[in-house]
C-alpha positions in Angstrom: -101.0 102.3 -133.1 -99.5 101.9 -129.6 -100.7 98.3 -129.6 -98.9 97.7 -132.9 -95.7 99.2 -131.5 -96.0 97.0 -128.3 -96.4 94.0 -130.6 -93.2 94.9 -132.5 -91.2 95.4 -129.3 -92.4 92.0 -128.0 -91.3 90.4 -131.2 -87.9 92.2 -131.0 -87.4 90.9 -127.5 -88.3 87.3 -128.6 -85.7 87.6 -131.4 -83.0 88.7 -129.0 -83.9 85.8 -126.6 -83.7 83.3 -129.5 -80.3 84.6 -130.6 -79.1 84.3 -127.0 -80.1 80.6 -127.0 -77.9 80.1 -130.1 -80.5 80.2 -132.9 -79.3 81.7 -136.2 -81.6 84.4 -137.7 -79.7 84.1 -141.0 -81.7 80.9 -141.5 -85.2 82.3 -141.1 -87.3 79.1 -141.5 -85.2 77.1 -139.0 -85.1 80.2 -136.7 -88.9 80.5 -136.6 -89.4 76.7 -136.3 -87.1 76.8 -133.2 -89.4 79.4 -131.6 -92.4 77.3 -132.4 -90.7 74.2 -130.9 -89.9 76.1 -127.7 -93.6 76.7 -127.3 -94.3 73.0 -128.1 -96.0 73.9 -131.3 -95.5 71.8 -134.5 -95.0 73.4 -137.9 -96.1 71.7 -141.0 -96.4 72.6 -144.7 -99.4 71.9 -146.9 -100.5 72.6 -150.4 -102.0 76.1 -151.1 -105.8 76.1 -150.8 -105.8 73.1 -148.4 -109.0 72.4 -146.6 -107.5 73.0 -143.1 -106.2 76.4 -144.2 -109.8 77.6 -144.5 -108.9 80.0 -147.3 -105.9 81.5 -145.4 -102.2 81.2 -146.2 -101.5 79.9 -142.7 -103.4 79.0 -139.6 -102.8 78.0 -136.0 -104.9 75.0 -134.7 -104.8 75.3 -130.9 -106.2 71.8 -130.2 -103.4 70.1 -132.2 -100.8 72.7 -131.2 -100.1 73.0 -134.9 -99.2 75.8 -137.3 -100.1 74.9 -140.8 -98.8 77.0 -143.7 -98.9 76.8 -147.5 -95.8 75.4 -149.1 -94.9 78.2 -151.5 -92.3 80.9 -151.7 -88.8 81.2 -150.3 -87.7 80.0 -146.9 -88.0 83.6 -145.6 -91.6 83.9 -147.0 -92.6 80.7 -145.4 -90.9 81.7 -142.1 -93.0 84.9 -142.2 -96.2 82.9 -142.4 -95.1 80.9 -139.3 -94.0 84.0 -137.4 -97.4 85.6 -138.3 -99.2 82.7 -136.6 -96.8 82.8 -133.6 -97.9 86.4 -133.3 -101.5 85.2 -132.8 -100.2 82.8 -130.1 -98.1 85.4 -128.3 -100.4 88.3 -128.4 -103.6 86.4 -127.8 -106.1 86.4 -130.6 -109.7 85.5 -130.9 -109.7 81.8 -132.0 -113.1 82.3 -133.6 -112.0 85.3 -135.7 -112.2 85.0 -139.5 -109.0 83.9 -141.2 -106.7 86.5 -142.6 -106.4 86.1 -146.3 -103.9 88.9 -147.1 -100.5 88.6 -145.4 -98.0 91.3 -146.4 -94.4 91.2 -145.2 -93.6 94.6 -146.6 -96.6 96.3 -145.0 -96.3 99.8 -143.7 -96.7 100.3 -139.9 -99.4 102.9 -140.7 -101.8 103.3 -143.6 -101.3 106.4 -145.7 -104.2 108.7 -144.9 -105.4 108.8 -148.5 -107.7 106.7 -150.7 -109.4 103.7 -149.2 -107.1 103.6 -146.2 -109.0 106.7 -144.9 -112.0 104.5 -144.7 -110.9 101.1 -143.5 -108.1 102.2 -141.1 -109.8 101.1 -137.9 -111.7 98.0 -138.9 -110.9 95.2 -136.4 -109.7 92.9 -139.2 -107.3 95.5 -140.5 -105.9 96.3 -137.1 -105.3 92.6 -136.4 -103.7 92.1 -139.8 -101.3 95.0 -139.4 -100.4 93.9 -135.9 -99.5 90.3 -136.8 -97.6 91.3 -140.0 -95.5 93.8 -138.1 -94.9 91.3 -135.3 -93.6 88.7 -137.8 -91.3 91.2 -139.6 -89.9 92.4 -136.3 -89.3 88.9 -135.1 -87.3 88.0 -138.3 -85.7 91.4 -138.9 -85.7 93.7 -135.8 -85.4 97.3 -136.6 -82.4 97.8 -134.3 -80.6 94.9 -136.1 -81.1 96.3 -139.7 -80.3 99.8 -138.4 -77.0 98.6 -137.0 -76.1 96.7 -140.1 -76.8 99.7 -142.3 -75.4 102.5 -140.2 -72.5 101.0 -138.3 -71.4 98.2 -140.7 -72.3 100.0 -143.9 -74.4 97.3 -145.5 -76.9 98.3 -148.2 -80.4 97.0 -148.5 -79.4 94.5 -151.0 -76.6 93.1 -148.9 -78.9 92.8 -145.8 -81.6 91.2 -147.9 -79.1 88.7 -149.3 -77.8 87.9 -145.8 -81.2 87.1 -144.4 -82.7 85.7 -147.6 -85.4 88.3 -147.5 -87.0 90.3 -150.3 -85.6 93.8 -151.0 -89.0 95.5 -150.4 -89.3 93.9 -146.9 -85.8 95.0 -145.8 -86.3 98.4 -147.3 -89.5 99.0 -145.5 -88.0 97.9 -142.2 -85.0 100.2 -142.7 -87.3 103.1 -143.5 -89.0 102.5 -140.2 -85.7 102.1 -138.4 -83.9 105.1 -139.9 -86.5 107.8 -140.6 -88.9 107.4 -137.7 -87.8 108.3 -134.1 -87.3 105.4 -131.7 -90.4 104.8 -129.6 -89.9 104.4 -125.9 -93.2 103.2 -124.8 -94.1 104.0 -121.3 -96.4 101.8 -119.2 -99.9 103.1 -120.0 -101.1 105.1 -117.1 -104.3 103.8 -115.7 -107.1 106.1 -116.7 -108.7 107.5 -113.6 -112.4 107.0 -114.1 -114.8 108.5 -111.6 -118.0 106.8 -110.8 -120.8 107.7 -113.1 -122.7 110.7 -112.0 -126.5 110.6 -112.0 -126.9 112.1 -115.5 -124.3 109.7 -116.9 -125.8 106.7 -115.2 -129.2 107.6 -116.4 -127.9 107.9 -120.0 -125.9 104.7 -119.9 -128.9 102.7 -118.5 -131.5 104.1 -120.9 -133.3 101.4 -122.9 -136.1 101.6 -125.5 -136.9 104.7 -127.5 -134.3 106.8 -129.4 -132.1 108.8 -127.1 -129.8 111.8 -127.6 -127.1 112.7 -125.0 -125.7 116.2 -125.4 -122.2 116.0 -124.0 -119.9 119.1 -123.9 -116.1 118.9 -123.9 -114.6 116.9 -121.0 -118.0 115.7 -119.6 -117.1 112.0 -119.9 -119.2 111.1 -122.9 -116.7 108.3 -123.9 -116.9 106.8 -120.4 -120.7 107.0 -120.6 -120.8 105.3 -124.0 -118.4 102.6 -122.7 -120.6 102.1 -119.6 -123.6 101.7 -121.9 -121.8 99.0 -123.8 -120.8 97.3 -120.5 -124.5 97.5 -119.4 -125.7 95.9 -122.6 -123.3 93.1 -122.3 -124.4 92.6 -118.7 -128.0 92.4 -120.0 -126.9 89.4 -122.1 -126.8 91.2 -125.4 -124.6 89.5 -128.0 -121.7 91.9 -128.8 -122.1 91.0 -132.5 -125.6 92.6 -132.3 -124.2 95.9 -131.2 -123.3 98.4 -133.9 -121.2 101.5 -132.9 -120.8 104.2 -135.6 -118.9 107.5 -135.6 -117.8 110.0 -138.2 -114.0 109.9 -137.9 -111.4 107.1 -137.9 -109.8 108.8 -134.9 -113.0 108.6 -132.8 -113.6 105.0 -134.0 -110.1 103.9 -132.9 -110.6 105.5 -129.5 -113.9 103.8 -129.0 -112.5 100.4 -129.9 -109.5 100.9 -127.6 -111.6 102.0 -124.6 -114.1 99.1 -125.0 -111.2 96.6 -125.4 -109.8 97.7 -122.1 -113.1 96.6 -120.5 -113.8 93.5 -122.6 -111.3 92.5 -125.4 -113.4 89.8 -126.9 -116.5 91.9 -127.0 -114.6 94.8 -128.7 -113.4 92.4 -131.3 -116.9 91.0 -131.9 -118.7 94.4 -132.1 -118.8 96.4 -135.4 -117.0 99.6 -134.4 -116.2 102.0 -137.2 -117.2 105.1 -139.2 -120.4 105.5 -141.2 -118.2 105.3 -144.4 -116.5 102.1 -143.3 -119.9 100.5 -142.6 -121.2 101.7 -145.9 -118.2 100.2 -147.7 -118.9 96.9 -145.9 -122.6 97.0 -147.1 -121.4 97.8 -150.7 -119.0 94.8 -150.6 -121.7 92.5 -149.3 -124.4 93.5 -151.7 -122.3 94.5 -154.7 -124.5 92.4 -157.1 -127.6 94.4 -156.1 -125.7 97.6 -156.7 -124.3 96.4 -160.1 -120.7 96.8 -158.9 -117.7 94.5 -158.9 -117.0 92.5 -155.8 -114.4 94.9 -154.5 -114.9 98.2 -156.2 -112.0 100.7 -156.3 -112.5 103.8 -154.2 -111.7 107.1 -156.0 -110.5 110.1 -154.1 -111.1 113.5 -155.5 -107.8 113.5 -157.4 -108.7 110.2 -159.1 -112.2 111.5 -159.9 -110.8 114.7 -161.5 -108.4 112.5 -163.6 -111.3 110.3 -164.6 -113.3 113.3 -165.9 -110.5 115.2 -167.5 -110.5 113.2 -170.8 -114.3 113.4 -171.1 -114.7 117.0 -170.1 -114.0 118.6 -173.5 -116.7 116.5 -175.1 -119.5 117.6 -172.9 -120.1 120.9 -174.8 -120.5 123.0 -171.7 -121.0 126.7 -172.0 -120.7 128.2 -168.5 -118.1 125.8 -167.3 -116.1 125.5 -170.5 -112.3 125.5 -170.0 -110.6 123.2 -172.4 -107.1 124.5 -171.6 -107.0 123.5 -167.9 -110.3 122.4 -166.5 -108.9 120.8 -163.3 -110.2 123.4 -160.8 -113.6 123.6 -162.5 -114.0 119.8 -162.4 -112.9 119.7 -158.8 -115.5 122.4 -157.8 -118.3 120.5 -159.7 -117.3 117.2 -158.0 -117.6 119.0 -154.7 -121.2 120.0 -155.6 -121.9 116.4 -156.6 -120.4 115.1 -153.4 -122.6 117.5 -151.4 -125.6 116.2 -153.4 -124.7 112.7 -152.3 -124.5 113.9 -148.7 -128.2 114.7 -149.1 -128.9 111.4 -150.9 -129.7 113.2 -154.2 -128.7 110.8 -156.9 -128.0 111.7 -160.5 -131.6 111.3 -161.6 -133.0 113.5 -158.8 -130.3 116.1 -159.4 -131.2 116.2 -163.1 -134.9 116.7 -162.3 -134.2 119.4 -159.8 -131.8 121.3 -162.2 -134.4 121.1 -165.1 -137.1 122.4 -162.8 -134.9 125.3 -161.7 -134.3 126.2 -165.3 -138.0 125.9 -166.2 -139.1 128.1 -163.3 -136.5 130.9 -164.0 -138.0 134.3 -164.5 -135.0 136.6 -164.5 -131.7 136.6 -166.4 -129.8 135.8 -163.2 -132.2 132.9 -162.4 -131.9 131.7 -166.1 -128.1 131.6 -165.8 -128.2 129.8 -162.4 -130.6 127.2 -163.9 -128.3 126.7 -166.9 -125.3 126.2 -164.7 -127.3 123.6 -162.6 -128.2 121.8 -165.8 -124.5 121.7 -166.8 -123.5 120.3 -163.4 -126.2 117.6 -163.8 -124.7 116.8 -167.2 -121.3 116.4 -165.6 -122.9 114.3 -162.8 -124.4 112.0 -165.5 -121.0 111.7 -167.3 -119.2 111.1 -164.1 -121.5 108.3 -162.9 -121.3 106.6 -166.3 -117.5 106.7 -166.2 -117.4 105.3 -162.7 -119.7 102.5 -163.6 -117.5 101.6 -166.6 -114.4 101.6 -164.5 -116.1 99.7 -161.6 -115.4 102.5 -159.1 -117.1 104.3 -156.3 -116.3 107.5 -154.6 -116.4 108.8 -151.0 -119.9 110.2 -151.3 -121.2 106.8 -152.5 -120.1 105.1 -149.3 -123.2 106.2 -147.4 -125.6 107.3 -150.2 -125.5 104.0 -152.1 -126.3 101.9 -149.0 -129.1 104.3 -148.1 -130.7 104.1 -151.5 -130.2 100.3 -151.5 -132.0 99.9 -148.2 -134.8 102.3 -149.0 -135.5 100.6 -152.3 -135.0 96.9 -151.3 -137.1 95.9 -148.3 -135.6 92.4 -148.1 -132.0 93.8 -147.7 -133.3 96.5 -145.3 -135.0 93.9 -143.1 -132.0 91.7 -143.2 -129.6 94.5 -142.0 -132.1 95.8 -139.4 -132.4 92.3 -138.0 -128.6 92.0 -137.4 -128.4 94.6 -134.7 -130.3 95.0 -131.5 -128.6 98.2 -130.4 -127.1 101.0 -132.5 -124.8 103.6 -130.8 -123.5 106.7 -132.5 -120.6 108.9 -131.3 -120.0 112.4 -132.6 -123.6 112.8 -133.7 -123.1 116.5 -134.3 -121.0 115.6 -137.4 -123.5 113.4 -139.2 -125.1 114.6 -142.4 -128.5 113.8 -143.9 -127.3 110.6 -145.6 -126.0 109.3 -142.3 -129.3 110.1 -140.6 -131.2 108.3 -143.3 -128.9 105.3 -143.0 -129.8 105.2 -139.3 -133.5 105.4 -140.1 -133.1 102.5 -142.5 -131.3 100.5 -139.8 -133.4 101.5 -136.7 -136.8 102.2 -138.1 -138.5 104.4 -135.4 -135.3 104.5 -133.4 -135.9 101.7 -130.9 -132.6 101.2 -129.0 -130.9 103.9 -131.0 -128.5 105.8 -128.7 -126.5 108.8 -129.9 -124.2 111.3 -128.2 -122.9 114.6 -129.6 -122.3 118.3 -129.0 -123.4 120.8 -131.7 -120.7 123.2 -130.4 -118.0 120.8 -131.4 -119.0 120.2 -135.1 -116.0 120.3 -137.4 -117.4 118.6 -140.5 -119.8 121.2 -141.8 -118.0 121.2 -145.2 -119.2 117.6 -145.5 -122.8 118.5 -144.8 -122.8 118.0 -141.1 -125.1 120.4 -139.3 -126.6 121.1 -135.9 -129.9 121.0 -137.8 -129.7 117.2 -137.4 -129.4 117.4 -133.6 -132.3 119.9 -133.6 -134.5 117.4 -135.5 -133.7 114.5 -133.2 -136.9 113.4 -131.3 -139.1 115.4 -133.7 -138.9 115.0 -137.4 -136.1 112.4 -137.0 -137.0 109.5 -134.6 -140.2 111.1 -133.2 -140.7 110.6 -129.5 -137.0 110.3 -128.9 -135.6 111.5 -125.5 -132.8 113.9 -124.8 -130.5 114.6 -121.9 -127.4 116.7 -121.2 -124.2 116.2 -119.2 -123.2 119.2 -117.0 -120.0 118.1 -115.2 -116.6 118.8 -116.8 -113.9 116.4 -115.5 -111.0 117.5 -117.8 -110.2 121.2 -117.2 -109.8 123.4 -114.2 -112.4 125.9 -113.1 -110.8 128.9 -114.8 -110.9 127.3 -118.2 -114.4 125.9 -117.7 -115.7 129.3 -116.6 -114.3 130.9 -119.8 -115.8 128.2 -122.0 -119.2 128.4 -120.2 -119.5 132.2 -120.8 -118.5 131.8 -124.4 -120.7 128.8 -125.2 -123.9 130.5 -124.0 -123.5 133.1 -126.8 -122.7 130.6 -129.6 -125.1 130.3 -132.5 -125.9 126.7 -131.3 -125.7 127.6 -127.6 -128.3 128.4 -125.1 -128.5 129.5 -121.5 -128.0 126.0 -120.3 -124.8 125.4 -122.2 -122.5 126.2 -119.3 -120.6 123.5 -117.5 -119.4 122.9 -113.9 -115.7 122.1 -113.2 -115.2 119.0 -111.2 -111.5 119.6 -110.7 -111.9 122.9 -109.0 -109.6 126.0 -109.2 -105.9 125.9 -110.2 -105.3 129.4 -108.9 -103.9 130.3 -112.3 -106.0 132.5 -114.6 -105.7 132.2 -118.3 -103.8 135.1 -119.8 -104.4 137.3 -122.8 -101.1 138.6 -124.2 -101.0 141.3 -126.9 -98.1 142.9 -128.9 -97.8 146.2 -130.7 -96.6 144.7 -134.0 -97.4 141.5 -135.8 -93.8 140.4 -136.1 -93.5 140.5 -132.3 -96.0 137.7 -131.9 -93.5 134.9 -132.5 -90.9 136.3 -130.1 -93.6 136.6 -127.4 -94.8 133.1 -128.1 -91.2 131.7 -127.9 -90.7 133.5 -124.6 -93.9 132.1 -123.2 -93.0 128.5 -124.3 -89.7 128.7 -122.6 -91.3 130.2 -119.5 -93.8 127.3 -119.4 -90.8 124.9 -119.8 -89.1 126.5 -116.8 -92.2 125.7 -114.8 -91.9 122.0 -115.6 -93.9 121.7 -118.8 -91.8 120.0 -121.5 -92.0 121.1 -125.1 -94.2 118.0 -125.8 -96.7 119.1 -123.2 -97.4 122.4 -125.1 -99.4 123.1 -128.2 -99.9 126.2 -130.3 -103.3 126.5 -132.0 -103.9 128.6 -135.0 -106.7 129.2 -137.5 -104.9 127.9 -140.6 -102.1 125.8 -141.9 -100.4 128.7 -143.8 -99.9 130.6 -140.5 -98.6 127.5 -138.9 -96.0 126.9 -141.6 -94.6 130.4 -141.2 -94.8 130.1 -137.4 -92.9 126.8 -137.5 -90.0 128.4 -139.4 -89.9 131.4 -137.1 -89.9 129.3 -133.9 -87.2 127.0 -135.2 -85.0 130.1 -135.9 -85.6 131.1 -132.3 -84.4 127.8 -131.1 -87.8 126.3 -130.2 -88.2 122.7 -131.5 -91.6 122.2 -133.2 -93.6 119.2 -134.4 -95.2 120.2 -137.6 -95.0 118.7 -141.1 -97.0 121.3 -143.0 -97.7 120.8 -146.6 -95.8 117.6 -147.4 -95.1 118.4 -151.0 -93.8 121.9 -150.1 -91.1 120.5 -147.8 -87.5 120.7 -149.3 -86.6 117.1 -148.8 -89.8 115.9 -150.5 -89.2 118.4 -153.4 -85.7 117.0 -153.7 -87.1 113.4 -154.0 -89.7 114.5 -156.6 -87.0 116.4 -158.6 -84.7 113.3 -158.6 -87.6 111.2 -160.0 -88.2 113.8 -162.7 -84.8 113.2 -164.2 -86.1 109.8 -165.3 -88.9 111.4 -167.3 -87.6 114.8 -168.4 -85.0 114.4 -171.2 -84.0 118.1 -170.7 -83.2 117.5 -167.0 -84.5 120.8 -165.8 -84.5 119.3 -162.3 -80.7 119.6 -162.3 -81.2 123.2 -161.1 -82.3 121.8 -157.7 -80.3 118.5 -157.7 -77.1 120.6 -158.1 -77.6 121.9 -154.6 -77.4 118.4 -153.0 -74.1 117.8 -151.2 -73.8 114.5 -153.0 -74.2 116.0 -156.5 -73.0 119.6 -156.1 -72.2 121.5 -159.2 -72.2 125.1 -160.3 -75.1 126.8 -162.0 -72.9 127.4 -164.9 -72.4 123.7 -165.3 -76.2 123.1 -164.9 -76.8 125.6 -167.7 -74.3 124.0 -170.0 -75.9 120.5 -169.4 -79.5 121.8 -170.0 -78.5 123.6 -173.2 -76.7 120.5 -174.5 -79.7 118.2 -173.7 -82.1 120.6 -175.3 -80.2 120.2 -178.6 -79.3 116.6 -178.3 -81.3 113.5 -177.4 -79.3 112.0 -174.6 -80.7 109.4 -172.2 -79.7 109.4 -168.6 -77.7 106.2 -168.9 -75.5 107.9 -171.6 -74.7 111.0 -169.5 -71.2 109.9 -168.4 -70.1 109.0 -172.0 -71.9 111.8 -173.8 -71.4 114.8 -171.5 -67.8 114.1 -170.7 -67.0 115.5 -174.2 -68.8 118.9 -173.7 -65.8 121.3 -173.4 -67.6 124.0 -171.4 -68.3 121.5 -168.5 -66.0 121.6 -165.5 -64.4 118.6 -164.0 -66.6 118.9 -160.9 -69.7 119.0 -163.2 -68.6 115.8 -165.0 -68.0 114.0 -161.7 -71.4 115.0 -160.3 -73.2 114.0 -163.5 -71.5 110.6 -163.3 -72.7 110.2 -159.7 -76.3 111.1 -160.7 -76.2 108.5 -163.5 -74.8 105.9 -161.2 -77.4 106.7 -158.5 -80.2 106.2 -161.0 -78.5 103.4 -162.9 -81.0 100.6 -163.9 -84.1 102.8 -163.6 -86.1 104.6 -166.2 -89.5 106.2 -166.7 -91.2 102.8 -166.3 -89.7 102.1 -162.9 -91.7 102.1 -159.6 -91.2 105.5 -157.8 -91.0 103.7 -154.4 -88.4 101.3 -155.6 -86.3 104.2 -157.1 -86.3 106.3 -154.0 -85.9 103.3 -151.6 -82.8 102.4 -153.6 -81.5 106.0 -153.6 -82.1 106.5 -149.8 -80.9 103.1 -148.6 -78.6 101.7 -151.3 -76.8 104.4 -153.2 -76.6 107.3 -150.8 -76.2 107.8 -147.0 -79.2 110.2 -146.8 -81.3 108.0 -144.5 -78.4 106.9 -142.4 -77.3 110.5 -141.8 -80.8 111.4 -140.7 -80.8 108.4 -138.4 -77.7 109.4 -136.5 -78.8 113.0 -136.1 -80.4 114.0 -132.8 -81.5 117.3 -134.2 -85.3 117.9 -134.2 -85.1 119.6 -137.6 -83.4 116.5 -139.2 -85.8 114.2 -137.4 -88.6 116.2 -139.0 -86.9 115.7 -142.4 -86.9 111.9 -141.7 -90.6 111.9 -140.7 -91.5 113.8 -143.9 -89.6 111.4 -146.1 -91.2 108.4 -144.4 -94.6 110.0 -144.9 -93.8 110.6 -148.5 -92.5 107.0 -149.1 -95.7 105.7 -147.4 -97.8 107.8 -149.8 -96.1 106.6 -153.0 -95.9 103.0 -151.8 -99.3 102.1 -153.1 -100.4 104.5 -155.9 -103.7 103.9 -157.6 -103.4 102.1 -161.0 -104.1 104.0 -164.2 -102.9 104.8 -167.7 -99.4 106.2 -168.2 -95.9 105.7 -166.9 -95.7 105.3 -163.1 -93.3 108.2 -162.4 -95.1 110.6 -164.6 -98.4 109.5 -163.1 -97.0 110.2 -159.6 -95.7 113.6 -160.6 -99.0 114.6 -162.2 -100.9 113.2 -159.1 -98.8 115.3 -156.7 -99.3 118.5 -158.8 -103.0 117.9 -158.8 -103.2 117.2 -155.1 -101.3 120.4 -154.3 -103.4 122.5 -156.7 -106.7 121.1 -155.3 -105.5 121.4 -151.7 -106.2 117.7 -151.2 -102.9 117.0 -149.5 -104.2 118.0 -146.1 -104.5 114.5 -144.7 -100.8 113.9 -145.4 -99.9 116.5 -142.8 -100.9 114.0 -140.1 -97.9 113.0 -138.1 -97.1 109.2 -137.8 -97.5 107.7 -134.4 -93.7 107.4 -133.8 -93.4 111.2 -134.1 -95.7 111.9 -131.2 -93.1 111.2 -128.5 -90.6 113.8 -129.7 -89.9 116.6 -127.2 -91.2 119.4 -129.4 -94.0 121.9 -129.3 -97.0 120.7 -131.4 -98.4 123.2 -133.9 -102.0 122.5 -134.9 -105.1 124.0 -136.4 -108.1 124.2 -134.0 -109.8 121.5 -135.9 -106.8 119.2 -135.8 -106.5 119.5 -132.0 -110.0 118.3 -131.3 -109.9 115.6 -128.6 -106.2 116.0 -127.7 -105.0 117.0 -124.2 -102.0 119.2 -123.4 -100.8 120.8 -120.2 -100.4 124.2 -121.9 -102.4 125.5 -124.8 -101.3 128.7 -126.6 -103.5 130.3 -129.2 -102.1 132.6 -131.9 -104.3 134.8 -134.0 
């Protein structure tokens, strides 16, 4: 995301330079054509679908110094297409890259970490698309410009949009970025100090031939070794398009792509670098006909899957899993079992056979009941797969299991995919599950030129079927004859930390006497400390004192992190530290945050004719009213059918209502004027935040970390609701139901991730141990 922000800042500087030359940004098409002319680039319009566009909406033809774009839309929309192509020119793009078909002026700067964005976040095409779209929007509507117009001159979104001839949604998204996210002051990227490869690293990087597993503990330079292997392959003349690099998390994939791009930008763009699930999605899209799927199947998350099954569930005549009143949790648990089956590549037919066999072989009442339950899960599995096929959908478990079954059952496709790659590299091998291993077997056969790196002691995805069992099998049952090696030198931590880790790692369940590491940095002279308190409530005070002491020693708040075993502990800790004056960086459960609850409650007024949400809305400064007034309104609405647009006229005649109550109700009605239960939730809240209240502007001018956290939470929430999955029912009610289900199922965890812009705030980071994997801080404090 730092590269995207750099692109935006370059675009903002270009805008300022153009204005200084006398160009007028209020005429966007002329403005962008002037920038092209300065570069001696011609701009021409053509009919949509023109041959020279090659399926894209716009294209840059270097040999002719020509930007060609389709002649549709408003001047701003056409200007955006031209600015998008100028981004390719300015930032340097691969001229042989496939054309971009989807240009989105209202694109978010970061994908919401839910749904399909969890899978495709780090594909090269997606990164390039995001970067160019954000460059174009920043060139036409810099954040500092729209911020000034809104905060200092008091212009609303609609007024700014009218001034620039831009769509409401585009200006609103740019304002959300400008007002709710902290300003990012990018520092020149410090050059990563890379040591020369030690003997073990060099041997691993230079290995060729049979399958190879490199065991690399924390800080041992496994990424540098992997990057060196890629460099070596390129030096051997291997076409980068024939190198496949897979990992298990988007974060790891992004880091791999970034590190390789630092060495060879064009090679990084040409290689396939991504997660197993992203690769599986690519296979599904390429061979959708063979899988009897639509060309671009919709990806269901667990919340969508529960919703898909809820209507069918009462008709399945289950006995052990029967709950007609509220089957949500039961369905979710059964879907978890189905997903785990897919992790083991057990499809619905195999699962049904195994469940039937279990029931047949039962000899005790307990075994009988277990078998009957398994048969019912199989029955749900069958219904679920049928519903998915009818809806043209796939789920997360399908992303690897379907390609595996396809390749194992179709020799022609298997041979084709195997022929595409000469070398397959796998990062984070400790986190693969059996379906991932079988995918590798289908792609690599006996493992020739398969190279994997991992550390069983760092596995964090066991709930998805990952197991050190897979590392134990490597070179034996999996890829027989494969070789193994282990890195021993730690380059990240000082001797005191490495010594503690080494003593601990030897006694881990997946450790052995050779698990210890050697510290390359030597001693710091500062031993790790164990601090204890007499009473639990004293922990936070001791922690705050330690944080301030570390700050006095030159460690800023942003250099410190507190690790804990669970998010609930962190939520309480965040509140306690803030009360003690320690700024913290922690979103917690997004839907439990007060500002997000406020937004959801405001939306509920458009769907709930009894307006029970007034109990919360009355606490807003903008709409303050007494609880007595709230009770009067709710009682009146319970007995009378009054729509929101009639509140000012209808409720003004209620004698028990105070004058303050009437005024607040009129304000609420004006704030939501023009919207109803059929409105887009994003459009409603964007209008409220940026058009009809000063909520976002007030957050923007506050330097308080607490208020900045409010802004970050609201931005994350707006990003979440921006692209909700389609389905039956009214949009706002669907959103409210979706949020309730996400919270109930605990599937909102990914929304706790902080956006990139928040990472520069001078505040102490609070993280779970899993969430902190791979990050580096000067001071690490652990609370238990």
